[in-house]
N, C-alpha and C positions, 0 to 999 in steps of 0.2 A: 137275483134275490143272491144277500150272502150266505153259504154254508158258515150252519157255527162253528167249524175245523176253522174258516177263510178267517171269519170275526175273530176269532181267537188269534191266529197267529199276525192279524195285524194288529192283537189291541200288546200281544206280547211283545210284539217287536216296536210296535210305540213305547211300550217302559222300559226295552235292555237300552232300546236309543239316546232315551232322554238323558238332558245332562243333569246333577242333583243342582242345587240352586243352594251357593255358598259363597258365605260374606268372610274375607278375610282380614281384620283388625289391625291395623298398627298402633304400636303403643308410645305415645316417645314421652322426653319430661324438657328436657332444654335443648334447641337444637344453637350447637354453638361451639368453636372451637379451644373458651376460655373456662369452662364450667369441667366438675365433678366426670372424668371421663365413666366411669361407673355409670349415669343417668344422662350421658350425654350423648348424644349424635351430631359427630362434625357438619359443618354445614356443606363441604365435599358432600359426604356422602347420605346425606339428607339430597340434595340435589339428583344425587347417580341412582335414589329411590325413587324418585318421583319420574324420574324419564326410566328407568325398566316399566314402573306404570301401564306408562307410557307407548313404551317399546310395545308392550305385551298386547295392546289395546282394552286393558281391562279399564271398566265405567266405576270412580271415584265415587261415592255417593255417601249421603248425610245417613250417618251413623244410626238412629232410631227408625227410620224406614228401610235403612237397608237391616237392621236387624229383624223386624216383621217380617220381611218378603222374603229373606235367608230360614226362617223359618216356619215359612207355607209354602216354599218350592215354588214362587209365583216368577222367579226371574230363572233362564236357563245356562244363562255362565258366570262364574266367578263374578262376584265385585269386590270392591276393595271402600272402606272406612277408615280416616284416620284420627287417630284421636292422640290429644297431652294432657297431661295428669300436672296439676300442680299449678298450673297457671303463672309457669313462670317466665321472665321479664321476653325474652330469644324466642320466645312464640311470637309477642306480638313486634321486636323491632327484627328479625330475620325471618321465619318462619311462614309469618302471616304474609308477607308480602311475593315471599317467589311460591304460595298456595295462590294469591289472589291473580299473580299472574299466567295461569293455568287454568283458573275459575276450580280450582276443588274445593269442594266443601270439606269441613273437619272442624270435630267437638272437642271442646278447649273443658278440661273438669277442673272443680273451683274445693282448695281447701279455704276454705272462705277467712278463716281467724292471720289468715298469715298475708290475704290481697291488702297491697299499698307497703311490706316489708323491703328489707336490700335483695334485688334480684327477683321480686316480684311482680308482678300486673300490678298496677294503681286500678279503683272502681272506676275512674274516670277510661284507662285505657279497654276497662271491661266494655263497659256502657260502649264506647265504639262499636268495640268488633263485634258485640251481639247483635247493630247493627246493620251490619253486612249480611248484604245475601250471601245462604250457605256459611253460614255460624254458628256453630251452636253451643253455648253454653251449659254444665250440667254439675250435678252434685260429690264432689269427694269429701264430702265432711267438713266438719268443721275445724277440728285439731290434726288433722292426716294421725289421731291414734290406733291403734291395735285394739280392733274393733273387737277382736272374736273373745269369749269369756274367760277369762284367768280363771287360772286354778282356785278353790276356793273361794271366788267372789257372789257374794249372797247375786241370788235373782235380782231380787227388786235393783239393788246399786247396782248392777251392770246392763238393767232397760232403762233405767233413770240416764246413764250414760248416755245408751245408742238413744235416745230419745231424745237428749241435748246436743250428740251428732250429727245424726240426720235430723230428723225435723230441725231443728238452729241454722243448719245452711243454707236447704232446701227451702227457708221461712225467708231469710235475709238476702239470698239471690232471687224472690219475688218481687220483695220489695223495694231491695236496690234499682234492681235489672225490668222485672216484669218476666223474670225463668223458671217456670215453672215445671221444667224437663222431667221427663217418668224416669231418666236413670241414673243410676249409681256407679262407681268404680270404690271400688274396694283402696282403702290406703294399705300397701304392701300388697296385694291383693288376697290378701289374709282373707279367711272366712270358715265360717261353721258351720252349722245345720242350722240354732237357734238366730244365726245374724241375716243364715237366707231366709228364715220367716218373715223377720219381718222386714225386708223387700220387698215378699212375696205382698207381704198383707199392703204394701204402701200402693202395689203397685208398679214397681217398678223392674227396670233390666237390671241386672248385675253383672257388672263389668269386673274381671281380675287379672291375673297375669300369666296365665298358664299359655301353651300357644297352642296354637290348631285355629280351626275356621270355624264358622259359629254355621248348623244346620238343622234341619228337620229333627235330627233327634235331638237339639243343645235344650238345657234346662236352662230356662229364663232367668234363673239366677248365679247360675256359675256358667258363664259366657264367656268365653277364653279369646285372649288377643295375644300377638306378636308383642316380643318386646323389642327394637331397635335402636338401642342403645349399640354403641358401637362394638362391642365385643358379640350382638348375637345379631346387627342388622346388615352384617360384608353382605356385599352382591351375589355372593360366587352362590351364597347358599339360600336369597332370600325367592328367587321363581321360583325354588319347587314349594315354599311357603305361599308364596304369591298363587299358584295353582293350585295349589292341596287342595283337597278335599274331605266334609267332616264325617268322621268316625261313624259307621254306621249303628254305634252302640248309645243308645240311652242315657246320660249322662246324670239324666236323676237317681239311678240306678246305682251311679258307682260310692265308694263310698264317702263319707264324709273324710272331709282334707285331713282335720285332728284325728293322731296318730293313738291310738293304746298302745302298741307297738315297736318296738324297732328292732330290724328294718320292718315297716308294713307291707303286707300281702295286696295288692291289689289283684281280683277277678274280675273275669268279662266274660261273655258268652261270644263266638265269632260265629257273627252270618253265613249263611253254608255254603256262600259266594266264595267264601275265605279259604285261608289254611294256614296253621300255627306253620307250619316250615318258610314260612314268606315274610313273617310278622315279624318285625324287629322291633327292639323295645333297649331304653336307656333309661340310666339314675344318672341326677345328680353328679359331676364329679368322678364316677364311677364307668364311664362310657358304657357298652352294652353289655345286658344282662340276658340271663336263660328265664326263660320262657318254661313252664310242665306244660301240659297237655293232661286237664283231668278230665270226670267224666260229662256226660248233656254238651260237648263240644263247646266246653266251659275251657279257658287259662289262665294258668296264675303267675301272676308276676313276682319275685322278692329281689331286692338287690343283697348281694352277697352279705355285704355285712351293717351296722349299725349305722348312720348319719348321726355328725354334729351338730350340722344346722339348725338354724327355727325354723327356715322353707326347705323345700327340697322337691323334686317332681320324677316321674315315670311319663315318657314319653318314648309312643308306639307307634311305628309307620306301617301301612300294608299297599304291597301298588296297586292302583288304582286303574292302571290302565294307558295310553296315552303317553306315557311318561313320568304322570302324575299318580302321589302318593295319600292316602289317607294320613291322618293324624288325630293323635289321639293322647292328648296331657292329662295327666294327674297328679293334683297340687298335692303337695304336705304339708303340716303345719305340728312341730315340736309346741308345746307351751311347754314345756318343761326350760326350755332356750328361754337366755334375756331374746329382750324386747330390741330387736336394730333394726 
């Protein structure tokens, strides 16, 4: 018979050696050498990224199932999901054949008003993609608008605008393609707490554009994805992203991304297994920023000066062992800045 001490020791060993089940989601727009660099991944870089995923032995999974698994910690190794925003034509002509050759599943988030316009897929192309094994189509709004409530926008007008954008796109995808996927990608990665409530009320997952993997502590309406355009998807940093771990902080407890002061303050509690001296944080366009330790295991992060952009982030990492890093990204949104 096992003694209580031995049972405890075995349980402790099992917990300490279990591997966190995290999902790394990669976000693309164009896969092309001829489209705007800021939203494009070159063909050669895309091929290199896919090859690195294969070389690392990582499984590519459907986004919906992968998200559910990661939040339930039912897998033992990192998995990867591939997503494409806006349904650009290059995804159909260039990315889709490359992914089919490897048998990789992927998700295309569609803003329905753009379908059929120059540079975008047609409804016939989307229908053909939807019939392929492993391809998922999901909601990216009707008009790719800025959906966070605008300053001084009446609540009833905002509600009407949101219902038209979210429900209208979901309805059209269902009517035209028979698609009713419970996932939504925020245009521009912008969201606020009231928009999150709308996504939650729909029973959807909400995906943004701040970096980091998805894990058991990830809030279902503010799920991160690693942008993979040329500037962010270079192979030199990709391995760390693919092998990263979700930071063990409840992201639902992090601040609403809409700032009330500039620069904003981010506070969160470090787990007992982490130390502030090994935590590294960066601010968009400012590089590494200082970390202040406050009471009760909390740390405070604030950029040294105000931001002038509409969207920016604080990214924090901490060693996770085996050369991997825990990764936390807090997106910020300044509604006083022009929409872009």
